[in-house]
PDB file of the backbone (N, CA, C, O) and the ligand in Angstrom, with CONECT records:
HET     ZN  A 101       1
ATOM      1  N   MET A   1       7.798   0.365 -32.481  1.00  0.00           N
ATOM      2  CA  MET A   1       8.256   1.494 -31.669  1.00  0.00           C
ATOM      3  C   MET A   1       7.120   1.960 -30.790  1.00  0.00           C
ATOM      4  O   MET A   1       6.053   2.326 -31.283  1.00  0.00           O
ATOM      5  N   THR A   2       7.340   1.948 -29.512  1.00  0.00           N
ATOM      6  CA  THR A   2       6.298   2.390 -28.614  1.00  0.00           C
ATOM      7  C   THR A   2       6.631   3.769 -28.070  1.00  0.00           C
ATOM      8  O   THR A   2       7.793   4.170 -27.996  1.00  0.00           O
ATOM      9  N   VAL A   3       5.608   4.460 -27.704  1.00  0.00           N
ATOM     10  CA  VAL A   3       5.783   5.770 -27.111  1.00  0.00           C
ATOM     11  C   VAL A   3       6.382   5.592 -25.711  1.00  0.00           C
ATOM     12  O   VAL A   3       5.987   4.704 -24.956  1.00  0.00           O
ATOM     13  N   ALA A   4       7.321   6.440 -25.395  1.00  0.00           N
ATOM     14  CA  ALA A   4       7.899   6.351 -24.054  1.00  0.00           C
ATOM     15  C   ALA A   4       6.835   6.514 -23.010  1.00  0.00           C
ATOM     16  O   ALA A   4       6.006   7.420 -23.098  1.00  0.00           O
ATOM     17  N   SER A   5       6.844   5.646 -22.016  1.00  0.00           N
ATOM     18  CA  SER A   5       5.830   5.736 -20.978  1.00  0.00           C
ATOM     19  C   SER A   5       6.094   6.969 -20.119  1.00  0.00           C
ATOM     20  O   SER A   5       7.243   7.299 -19.824  1.00  0.00           O
ATOM     21  N   PRO A   6       5.030   7.635 -19.726  1.00  0.00           N
ATOM     22  CA  PRO A   6       5.196   8.821 -18.891  1.00  0.00           C
ATOM     23  C   PRO A   6       5.624   8.428 -17.512  1.00  0.00           C
ATOM     24  O   PRO A   6       5.527   7.261 -17.132  1.00  0.00           O
ATOM     25  N   ALA A   7       6.092   9.378 -16.763  1.00  0.00           N
ATOM     26  CA  ALA A   7       6.450   9.149 -15.383  1.00  0.00           C
ATOM     27  C   ALA A   7       5.241   8.619 -14.662  1.00  0.00           C
ATOM     28  O   ALA A   7       4.112   8.968 -15.006  1.00  0.00           O
ATOM     29  N   ARG A   8       5.459   7.770 -13.653  1.00  0.00           N
ATOM     30  CA  ARG A   8       4.343   7.223 -12.933  1.00  0.00           C
ATOM     31  C   ARG A   8       3.514   8.297 -12.262  1.00  0.00           C
ATOM     32  O   ARG A   8       4.055   9.166 -11.578  1.00  0.00           O
ATOM     33  N   PRO A   9       2.203   8.246 -12.454  1.00  0.00           N
ATOM     34  CA  PRO A   9       1.371   9.223 -11.739  1.00  0.00           C
ATOM     35  C   PRO A   9       1.544   9.046 -10.250  1.00  0.00           C
ATOM     36  O   PRO A   9       1.859   7.955  -9.775  1.00  0.00           O
ATOM     37  N   GLU A  10       1.339  10.110  -9.523  1.00  0.00           N
ATOM     38  CA  GLU A  10       1.578  10.050  -8.072  1.00  0.00           C
ATOM     39  C   GLU A  10       0.657   9.022  -7.408  1.00  0.00           C
ATOM     40  O   GLU A  10       1.066   8.312  -6.490  1.00  0.00           O
ATOM     41  N   SER A  11      -0.606   8.953  -7.891  1.00  0.00           N
ATOM     42  CA  SER A  11      -1.531   8.050  -7.238  1.00  0.00           C
ATOM     43  C   SER A  11      -1.059   6.614  -7.402  1.00  0.00           C
ATOM     44  O   SER A  11      -1.240   5.801  -6.494  1.00  0.00           O
ATOM     45  N   ARG A  12      -0.456   6.283  -8.544  1.00  0.00           N
ATOM     46  CA  ARG A  12       0.030   4.921  -8.730  1.00  0.00           C
ATOM     47  C   ARG A  12       1.305   4.707  -7.920  1.00  0.00           C
ATOM     48  O   ARG A  12       1.487   3.675  -7.274  1.00  0.00           O
ATOM     49  N   ALA A  13       2.164   5.687  -7.971  1.00  0.00           N
ATOM     50  CA  ALA A  13       3.422   5.562  -7.244  1.00  0.00           C
ATOM     51  C   ALA A  13       3.192   5.312  -5.754  1.00  0.00           C
ATOM     52  O   ALA A  13       3.992   4.654  -5.088  1.00  0.00           O
ATOM     53  N   ALA A  14       2.084   5.851  -5.248  1.00  0.00           N
ATOM     54  CA  ALA A  14       1.829   5.690  -3.840  1.00  0.00           C
ATOM     55  C   ALA A  14       1.282   4.315  -3.495  1.00  0.00           C
ATOM     56  O   ALA A  14       1.245   3.928  -2.327  1.00  0.00           O
ATOM     57  N   GLY A  15       0.855   3.573  -4.524  1.00  0.00           N
ATOM     58  CA  GLY A  15       0.216   2.303  -4.241  1.00  0.00           C
ATOM     59  C   GLY A  15       1.008   1.089  -4.648  1.00  0.00           C
ATOM     60  O   GLY A  15       0.493  -0.026  -4.559  1.00  0.00           O
ATOM     61  N   VAL A  16       2.231   1.253  -5.088  1.00  0.00           N
ATOM     62  CA  VAL A  16       3.026   0.109  -5.544  1.00  0.00           C
ATOM     63  C   VAL A  16       4.411   0.139  -4.932  1.00  0.00           C
ATOM     64  O   VAL A  16       4.875   1.172  -4.448  1.00  0.00           O
ATOM     65  N   HIS A  17       5.043  -0.982  -4.961  1.00  0.00           N
ATOM     66  CA  HIS A  17       6.438  -1.063  -4.569  1.00  0.00           C
ATOM     67  C   HIS A  17       7.214  -1.546  -5.773  1.00  0.00           C
ATOM     68  O   HIS A  17       6.636  -1.900  -6.800  1.00  0.00           O
ATOM     69  N   ARG A  18       8.558  -1.559  -5.634  1.00  0.00           N
ATOM     70  CA  ARG A  18       9.387  -1.995  -6.737  1.00  0.00           C
ATOM     71  C   ARG A  18      10.020  -3.330  -6.442  1.00  0.00           C
ATOM     72  O   ARG A  18      10.377  -3.635  -5.304  1.00  0.00           O
ATOM     73  N   LEU A  19      10.153  -4.131  -7.500  1.00  0.00           N
ATOM     74  CA  LEU A  19      10.922  -5.358  -7.431  1.00  0.00           C
ATOM     75  C   LEU A  19      12.118  -5.201  -8.336  1.00  0.00           C
ATOM     76  O   LEU A  19      11.968  -4.830  -9.500  1.00  0.00           O
ATOM     77  N   VAL A  20      13.319  -5.478  -7.818  1.00  0.00           N
ATOM     78  CA  VAL A  20      14.535  -5.354  -8.612  1.00  0.00           C
ATOM     79  C   VAL A  20      15.330  -6.639  -8.471  1.00  0.00           C
ATOM     80  O   VAL A  20      15.604  -7.096  -7.362  1.00  0.00           O
ATOM     81  N   CYS A  21      15.707  -7.231  -9.637  1.00  0.00           N
ATOM     82  CA  CYS A  21      16.509  -8.428  -9.623  1.00  0.00           C
ATOM     83  C   CYS A  21      17.997  -8.058  -9.463  1.00  0.00           C
ATOM     84  O   CYS A  21      18.541  -7.271 -10.238  1.00  0.00           O
ATOM     85  N   ARG A  22      18.623  -8.631  -8.462  1.00  0.00           N
ATOM     86  CA  ARG A  22      20.025  -8.292  -8.181  1.00  0.00           C
ATOM     87  C   ARG A  22      20.959  -8.926  -9.209  1.00  0.00           C
ATOM     88  O   ARG A  22      22.128  -8.552  -9.306  1.00  0.00           O
ATOM     89  N   ASN A  23      20.441  -9.887  -9.978  1.00  0.00           N
ATOM     90  CA  ASN A  23      21.292 -10.573 -10.925  1.00  0.00           C
ATOM     91  C   ASN A  23      21.280  -9.928 -12.307  1.00  0.00           C
ATOM     92  O   ASN A  23      22.333  -9.595 -12.852  1.00  0.00           O
ATOM     93  N   CYS A  24      20.069  -9.751 -12.881  1.00  0.00           N
ATOM     94  CA  CYS A  24      19.976  -9.222 -14.252  1.00  0.00           C
ATOM     95  C   CYS A  24      19.494  -7.786 -14.284  1.00  0.00           C
ATOM     96  O   CYS A  24      19.537  -7.142 -15.332  1.00  0.00           O
ATOM     97  N   GLY A  25      19.037  -7.277 -13.161  1.00  0.00           N
ATOM     98  CA  GLY A  25      18.601  -5.871 -13.140  1.00  0.00           C
ATOM     99  C   GLY A  25      17.185  -5.631 -13.531  1.00  0.00           C
ATOM    100  O   GLY A  25      16.744  -4.483 -13.579  1.00  0.00           O
ATOM    101  N   ALA A  26      16.440  -6.694 -13.818  1.00  0.00           N
ATOM    102  CA  ALA A  26      15.034  -6.522 -14.194  1.00  0.00           C
ATOM    103  C   ALA A  26      14.313  -5.815 -13.055  1.00  0.00           C
ATOM    104  O   ALA A  26      14.566  -6.082 -11.881  1.00  0.00           O
ATOM    105  N   ALA A  27      13.412  -4.910 -13.422  1.00  0.00           N
ATOM    106  CA  ALA A  27      12.656  -4.152 -12.428  1.00  0.00           C
ATOM    107  C   ALA A  27      11.214  -4.034 -12.821  1.00  0.00           C
ATOM    108  O   ALA A  27      10.902  -3.881 -14.002  1.00  0.00           O
ATOM    109  N   GLU A  28      10.350  -4.098 -11.882  1.00  0.00           N
ATOM    110  CA  GLU A  28       8.924  -3.920 -12.155  1.00  0.00           C
ATOM    111  C   GLU A  28       8.230  -3.427 -10.911  1.00  0.00           C
ATOM    112  O   GLU A  28       8.771  -3.481  -9.807  1.00  0.00           O
ATOM    113  N   ASP A  29       7.012  -2.941 -11.114  1.00  0.00           N
ATOM    114  CA  ASP A  29       6.184  -2.492  -9.995  1.00  0.00           C
ATOM    115  C   ASP A  29       5.382  -3.675  -9.481  1.00  0.00           C
ATOM    116  O   ASP A  29       5.046  -4.584 -10.240  1.00  0.00           O
ATOM    117  N   VAL A  30       5.083  -3.662  -8.220  1.00  0.00           N
ATOM    118  CA  VAL A  30       4.194  -4.691  -7.673  1.00  0.00           C
ATOM    119  C   VAL A  30       3.239  -3.985  -6.721  1.00  0.00           C
ATOM    120  O   VAL A  30       3.621  -3.063  -6.000  1.00  0.00           O
ATOM    121  N   ASP A  31       1.994  -4.435  -6.733  1.00  0.00           N
ATOM    122  CA  ASP A  31       1.000  -3.830  -5.845  1.00  0.00           C
ATOM    123  C   ASP A  31       1.375  -4.110  -4.413  1.00  0.00           C
ATOM    124  O   ASP A  31       1.984  -5.130  -4.089  1.00  0.00           O
ATOM    125  N   ARG A  32       0.999  -3.184  -3.570  1.00  0.00           N
ATOM    126  CA  ARG A  32       1.241  -3.423  -2.155  1.00  0.00           C
ATOM    127  C   ARG A  32       0.370  -4.562  -1.644  1.00  0.00           C
ATOM    128  O   ARG A  32      -0.754  -4.753  -2.106  1.00  0.00           O
ATOM    129  N   ALA A  33       0.902  -5.316  -0.684  1.00  0.00           N
ATOM    130  CA  ALA A  33       0.149  -6.421  -0.164  1.00  0.00           C
ATOM    131  C   ALA A  33      -0.764  -6.004   0.983  1.00  0.00           C
ATOM    132  O   ALA A  33      -1.721  -6.704   1.311  1.00  0.00           O
ATOM    133  N   ALA A  34      -0.463  -4.870   1.583  1.00  0.00           N
ATOM    134  CA  ALA A  34      -1.245  -4.480   2.742  1.00  0.00           C
ATOM    135  C   ALA A  34      -1.384  -2.943   2.718  1.00  0.00           C
ATOM    136  O   ALA A  34      -0.619  -2.236   2.063  1.00  0.00           O
ATOM    137  N   GLU A  35      -2.360  -2.478   3.437  1.00  0.00           N
ATOM    138  CA  GLU A  35      -2.583  -1.038   3.509  1.00  0.00           C
ATOM    139  C   GLU A  35      -1.530  -0.325   4.336  1.00  0.00           C
ATOM    140  O   GLU A  35      -1.233   0.848   4.107  1.00  0.00           O
ATOM    141  N   HIS A  36      -0.972  -1.037   5.293  1.00  0.00           N
ATOM    142  CA  HIS A  36       0.039  -0.394   6.143  1.00  0.00           C
ATOM    143  C   HIS A  36       1.410  -0.651   5.534  1.00  0.00           C
ATOM    144  O   HIS A  36       1.696  -1.732   5.018  1.00  0.00           O
ATOM    145  N   ASP A  37       2.243   0.377   5.611  1.00  0.00           N
ATOM    146  CA  ASP A  37       3.601   0.286   5.089  1.00  0.00           C
ATOM    147  C   ASP A  37       4.581   0.089   6.224  1.00  0.00           C
ATOM    148  O   ASP A  37       4.266   0.394   7.374  1.00  0.00           O
ATOM    149  N   PRO A  38       5.760  -0.413   5.920  1.00  0.00           N
ATOM    150  CA  PRO A  38       6.804  -0.366   6.913  1.00  0.00           C
ATOM    151  C   PRO A  38       7.226   1.071   7.135  1.00  0.00           C
ATOM    152  O   PRO A  38       6.710   1.963   6.462  1.00  0.00           O
ATOM    153  N   CYS A  39       8.110   1.321   8.019  1.00  0.00           N
ATOM    154  CA  CYS A  39       8.528   2.671   8.311  1.00  0.00           C
ATOM    155  C   CYS A  39       9.059   3.361   7.067  1.00  0.00           C
ATOM    156  O   CYS A  39      10.049   2.905   6.495  1.00  0.00           O
ATOM    157  N   LEU A  40       8.441   4.429   6.637  1.00  0.00           N
ATOM    158  CA  LEU A  40       8.881   5.143   5.450  1.00  0.00           C
ATOM    159  C   LEU A  40       9.223   6.568   5.793  1.00  0.00           C
ATOM    160  O   LEU A  40       9.251   7.439   4.923  1.00  0.00           O
ATOM    161  N   GLU A  41       9.484   6.804   7.059  1.00  0.00           N
ATOM    162  CA  GLU A  41       9.858   8.166   7.460  1.00  0.00           C
ATOM    163  C   GLU A  41      11.305   8.187   7.922  1.00  0.00           C
ATOM    164  O   GLU A  41      11.699   7.398   8.781  1.00  0.00           O
ATOM    165  N   PRO A  42      12.084   9.071   7.366  1.00  0.00           N
ATOM    166  CA  PRO A  42      13.496   9.157   7.763  1.00  0.00           C
ATOM    167  C   PRO A  42      13.624   9.689   9.168  1.00  0.00           C
ATOM    168  O   PRO A  42      12.683  10.242   9.738  1.00  0.00           O
ATOM    169  N   ALA A  43      14.786   9.513   9.701  1.00  0.00           N
ATOM    170  CA  ALA A  43      15.036  10.164  10.998  1.00  0.00           C
ATOM    171  C   ALA A  43      14.855  11.662  10.839  1.00  0.00           C
ATOM    172  O   ALA A  43      14.993  12.198   9.740  1.00  0.00           O
ATOM    173  N   THR A  44      14.556  12.313  11.902  1.00  0.00           N
ATOM    174  CA  THR A  44      14.301  13.754  11.813  1.00  0.00           C
ATOM    175  C   THR A  44      15.606  14.506  11.537  1.00  0.00           C
ATOM    176  O   THR A  44      16.703  13.996  11.763  1.00  0.00           O
ATOM    177  N   GLY A  45      15.447  15.731  11.042  1.00  0.00           N
ATOM    178  CA  GLY A  45      16.605  16.567  10.847  1.00  0.00           C
ATOM    179  C   GLY A  45      17.161  16.581   9.455  1.00  0.00           C
ATOM    180  O   GLY A  45      18.236  17.140   9.239  1.00  0.00           O
ATOM    181  N   THR A  46      16.463  15.978   8.475  1.00  0.00           N
ATOM    182  CA  THR A  46      16.988  15.958   7.112  1.00  0.00           C
ATOM    183  C   THR A  46      16.747  17.306   6.424  1.00  0.00           C
ATOM    184  O   THR A  46      17.479  17.677   5.507  1.00  0.00           O
ATOM    185  N   GLY A  47      15.728  18.030   6.866  1.00  0.00           N
ATOM    186  CA  GLY A  47      15.371  19.289   6.212  1.00  0.00           C
ATOM    187  C   GLY A  47      14.518  19.107   5.000  1.00  0.00           C
ATOM    188  O   GLY A  47      14.065  20.087   4.407  1.00  0.00           O
ATOM    189  N   PHE A  48      14.279  17.858   4.606  1.00  0.00           N
ATOM    190  CA  PHE A  48      13.473  17.582   3.422  1.00  0.00           C
ATOM    191  C   PHE A  48      12.000  17.671   3.791  1.00  0.00           C
ATOM    192  O   PHE A  48      11.592  17.333   4.902  1.00  0.00           O
ATOM    193  N   ARG A  49      11.216  18.134   2.827  1.00  0.00           N
ATOM    194  CA  ARG A  49       9.768  17.957   2.910  1.00  0.00           C
ATOM    195  C   ARG A  49       9.450  16.700   2.155  1.00  0.00           C
ATOM    196  O   ARG A  49       9.499  16.700   0.925  1.00  0.00           O
ATOM    197  N   ILE A  50       9.126  15.629   2.838  1.00  0.00           N
ATOM    198  CA  ILE A  50       8.885  14.348   2.203  1.00  0.00           C
ATOM    199  C   ILE A  50       7.573  14.370   1.436  1.00  0.00           C
ATOM    200  O   ILE A  50       6.541  14.737   1.997  1.00  0.00           O
ATOM    201  N   GLU A  51       7.593  13.988   0.177  1.00  0.00           N
ATOM    202  CA  GLU A  51       6.379  13.960  -0.643  1.00  0.00           C
ATOM    203  C   GLU A  51       6.018  12.544  -1.049  1.00  0.00           C
ATOM    204  O   GLU A  51       4.855  12.271  -1.349  1.00  0.00           O
ATOM    205  N   ALA A  52       6.960  11.658  -1.068  1.00  0.00           N
ATOM    206  CA  ALA A  52       6.649  10.274  -1.449  1.00  0.00           C
ATOM    207  C   ALA A  52       7.755   9.370  -0.926  1.00  0.00           C
ATOM    208  O   ALA A  52       8.872   9.814  -0.663  1.00  0.00           O
ATOM    209  N   ALA A  53       7.425   8.117  -0.784  1.00  0.00           N
ATOM    210  CA  ALA A  53       8.412   7.134  -0.353  1.00  0.00           C
ATOM    211  C   ALA A  53       8.131   5.836  -1.125  1.00  0.00           C
ATOM    212  O   ALA A  53       6.988   5.546  -1.481  1.00  0.00           O
ATOM    213  N   GLU A  54       9.172   5.080  -1.369  1.00  0.00           N
ATOM    214  CA  GLU A  54       9.003   3.822  -2.102  1.00  0.00           C
ATOM    215  C   GLU A  54       9.747   2.715  -1.355  1.00  0.00           C
ATOM    216  O   GLU A  54      10.729   2.953  -0.652  1.00  0.00           O
ATOM    217  N   VAL A  55       9.245   1.518  -1.533  1.00  0.00           N
ATOM    218  CA  VAL A  55       9.911   0.340  -1.013  1.00  0.00           C
ATOM    219  C   VAL A  55      10.451  -0.454  -2.211  1.00  0.00           C
ATOM    220  O   VAL A  55       9.716  -0.694  -3.169  1.00  0.00           O
ATOM    221  N   THR A  56      11.711  -0.859  -2.168  1.00  0.00           N
ATOM    222  CA  THR A  56      12.287  -1.660  -3.228  1.00  0.00           C
ATOM    223  C   THR A  56      12.670  -3.011  -2.644  1.00  0.00           C
ATOM    224  O   THR A  56      13.432  -3.105  -1.682  1.00  0.00           O
ATOM    225  N   PHE A  57      12.113  -4.062  -3.259  1.00  0.00           N
ATOM    226  CA  PHE A  57      12.457  -5.433  -2.867  1.00  0.00           C
ATOM    227  C   PHE A  57      13.550  -5.892  -3.810  1.00  0.00           C
ATOM    228  O   PHE A  57      13.382  -5.815  -5.027  1.00  0.00           O
ATOM    229  N   ARG A  58      14.681  -6.375  -3.272  1.00  0.00           N
ATOM    230  CA  ARG A  58      15.749  -6.865  -4.088  1.00  0.00           C
ATOM    231  C   ARG A  58      15.899  -8.369  -3.922  1.00  0.00           C
ATOM    232  O   ARG A  58      15.824  -8.896  -2.812  1.00  0.00           O
ATOM    233  N   GLY A  59      16.111  -9.050  -5.039  1.00  0.00           N
ATOM    234  CA  GLY A  59      16.243 -10.506  -4.995  1.00  0.00           C
ATOM    235  C   GLY A  59      16.473 -11.040  -6.378  1.00  0.00           C
ATOM    236  O   GLY A  59      17.160 -10.419  -7.190  1.00  0.00           O
ATOM    237  N   LEU A  60      15.898 -12.193  -6.650  1.00  0.00           N
ATOM    238  CA  LEU A  60      16.097 -12.830  -7.952  1.00  0.00           C
ATOM    239  C   LEU A  60      14.748 -12.890  -8.666  1.00  0.00           C
ATOM    240  O   LEU A  60      13.742 -13.284  -8.077  1.00  0.00           O
ATOM    241  N   CYS A  61      14.738 -12.494  -9.944  1.00  0.00           N
ATOM    242  CA  CYS A  61      13.515 -12.558 -10.748  1.00  0.00           C
ATOM    243  C   CYS A  61      13.231 -14.040 -11.044  1.00  0.00           C
ATOM    244  O   CYS A  61      14.091 -14.891 -10.812  1.00  0.00           O
ATOM    245  N   PRO A  62      12.046 -14.346 -11.547  1.00  0.00           N
ATOM    246  CA  PRO A  62      11.686 -15.770 -11.802  1.00  0.00           C
ATOM    247  C   PRO A  62      12.699 -16.457 -12.705  1.00  0.00           C
ATOM    248  O   PRO A  62      13.051 -17.609 -12.452  1.00  0.00           O
ATOM    249  N   ALA A  63      13.179 -15.791 -13.747  1.00  0.00           N
ATOM    250  CA  ALA A  63      14.129 -16.448 -14.653  1.00  0.00           C
ATOM    251  C   ALA A  63      15.449 -16.734 -13.954  1.00  0.00           C
ATOM    252  O   ALA A  63      15.973 -17.844 -14.048  1.00  0.00           O
ATOM    253  N   CYS A  64      15.987 -15.751 -13.258  1.00  0.00           N
ATOM    254  CA  CYS A  64      17.244 -15.962 -12.563  1.00  0.00           C
ATOM    255  C   CYS A  64      17.089 -16.963 -11.414  1.00  0.00           C
ATOM    256  O   CYS A  64      18.001 -17.736 -11.121  1.00  0.00           O
ATOM    257  N   ARG A  65      15.941 -16.935 -10.782  1.00  0.00           N
ATOM    258  CA  ARG A  65      15.686 -17.873  -9.711  1.00  0.00           C
ATOM    259  C   ARG A  65      15.633 -19.299 -10.242  1.00  0.00           C
ATOM    260  O   ARG A  65      16.153 -20.216  -9.608  1.00  0.00           O
ATOM    261  N   ALA A  66      15.012 -19.491 -11.397  1.00  0.00           N
ATOM    262  CA  ALA A  66      14.929 -20.815 -11.973  1.00  0.00           C
ATOM    263  C   ALA A  66      16.334 -21.311 -12.329  1.00  0.00           C
ATOM    264  O   ALA A  66      16.639 -22.489 -12.142  1.00  0.00           O
ATOM    265  N   ARG A  67      17.184 -20.429 -12.837  1.00  0.00           N
ATOM    266  CA  ARG A  67      18.562 -20.838 -13.191  1.00  0.00           C
ATOM    267  C   ARG A  67      19.332 -21.176 -11.916  1.00  0.00           C
ATOM    268  O   ARG A  67      20.080 -22.153 -11.877  1.00  0.00           O
ATOM    269  N   ALA A  68      19.146 -20.370 -10.880  1.00  0.00           N
ATOM    270  CA  ALA A  68      19.867 -20.592  -9.615  1.00  0.00           C
ATOM    271  C   ALA A  68      19.405 -21.912  -8.961  1.00  0.00           C
ATOM    272  O   ALA A  68      20.221 -22.678  -8.448  1.00  0.00           O
ATOM    273  N   ASP A  69      18.093 -22.160  -8.989  1.00  0.00           N
ATOM    274  CA  ASP A  69      17.573 -23.359  -8.373  1.00  0.00           C
ATOM    275  C   ASP A  69      17.886 -24.615  -9.204  1.00  0.00           C
ATOM    276  O   ASP A  69      17.908 -25.735  -8.693  1.00  0.00           O
ATOM    277  N   GLY A  70      18.125 -24.387 -10.500  1.00  0.00           N
ATOM    278  CA  GLY A  70      18.345 -25.552 -11.381  1.00  0.00           C
ATOM    279  C   GLY A  70      19.735 -26.155 -11.273  1.00  0.00           C
ATOM    280  O   GLY A  70      19.968 -27.292 -11.683  1.00  0.00           O
ATOM    281  N   ASP A  71      20.651 -25.379 -10.717  1.00  0.00           N
ATOM    282  CA  ASP A  71      22.020 -25.908 -10.617  1.00  0.00           C
ATOM    283  C   ASP A  71      22.163 -26.848  -9.441  1.00  0.00           C
ATOM    284  O   ASP A  71      23.246 -27.383  -9.207  1.00  0.00           O
TER     285      ASP A  71
HETATM  286 ZN    ZN A 101      16.937 -11.654 -13.058  1.00  0.00          ZN2+
END
């Protein structure tokens, strides 16, 4: 039994992106590849004060990819 992991600290959340497998739902963090991000600002007029933004990459995890490529 492991202790529930705390919410990601802001400093870490700002430096990683998410990987999500569209097949099995596996998700993990991945370090950013570059210092510059793609556009992470919404169109104006939302009324939100933006405090953080995340990028989620969707695709196939290594296990699902191996199964898909193996057929
Ligand atoms: Zn998967």
